[in-house]
N, C-alpha and C positions, 0 to 999 in steps of 0.2 A: 691538842690543844692548835688551834693556829695565830700568829703572834699575830697583833697591830698591827697595823701595814703606819709607814713613816706621810705624810703631807708633802709632798714636793715642793721645794725654798723657793723664793723666789730668786730668778735668772736675770739680773741688769740689764747684762752685758754679750758676750759671742765670747769671751775668755772666762768671766764665771762659770756659763756656761760647761766651757772645754773642763775647767780642773773641775766641777762637782761632775763630770759621767768621769775622767779618769779616774776618779781618786772612792767614789763612793760606790753602790755595792745597792747595784739596781732596786731587785730584789726583796730589797727593802722597803720601796717607801708604794706610794697608792699610786701606781699607771690610768686605773678604766678611766678619768676622765680623759687622755687624750684623743688626737684622733687621727688616724692615717690624713697624710699633708702628701700631695704630688706635686710637680712643677712640671715644670712646660718647657723645655730645652733649644725645639726649634723654631727656627725663628717662622714668623708670618709673613709669609712673600704672596699670598692670595687671598682677595675680598671675596665677599660677599652680599649680594644687598636685595630682601627681600620683601615683600607686603604680605599682610600678616590679619587677621580678624584678631579689632580690639581687644575679644574676650580671649580669645588667644595668644597673644602677648602678654596677658597681663596675669594671666596660669603659668607663666615659662616664666616670667616676675618672680609669680608669688611662690614657688617650687624654687627656683633658683633665692631668691634669699630665708627659706628654710635650712636651705644651704650653707648659707651666707659666704655664696660666691653670685660678682656680676652671669646677670641674663645669659648675657653673651656666651661665657665661658657655659656658664647651659649649654647650652646648644649643643658647645662644641663639642662637650659633652655628649653629645647624644649620637649625635654622625656620628663620631669617635665610636662607636660601643655600636651602631647599630654595621659601621663597614667593615670591624674588628681591622682596626687600626690600637 
């Protein structure tokens, strides 16, 4: 029989999070609500301006909002995926 997993505690600071990760057995906690995070380290050194039909822009904004990111970042992810970066 599988043991019930504990809920994640509320961590209010980086220090709290570091202490928790150092001392807790994470296999005892329910991590199902976690989502992958990506970080952008490379500085943006060029700009792109483009005109789009309004319905296309609105569709992009809806898709980005569903993922919880700004639409410009969503468009950049699409471009990076397409060119293999």
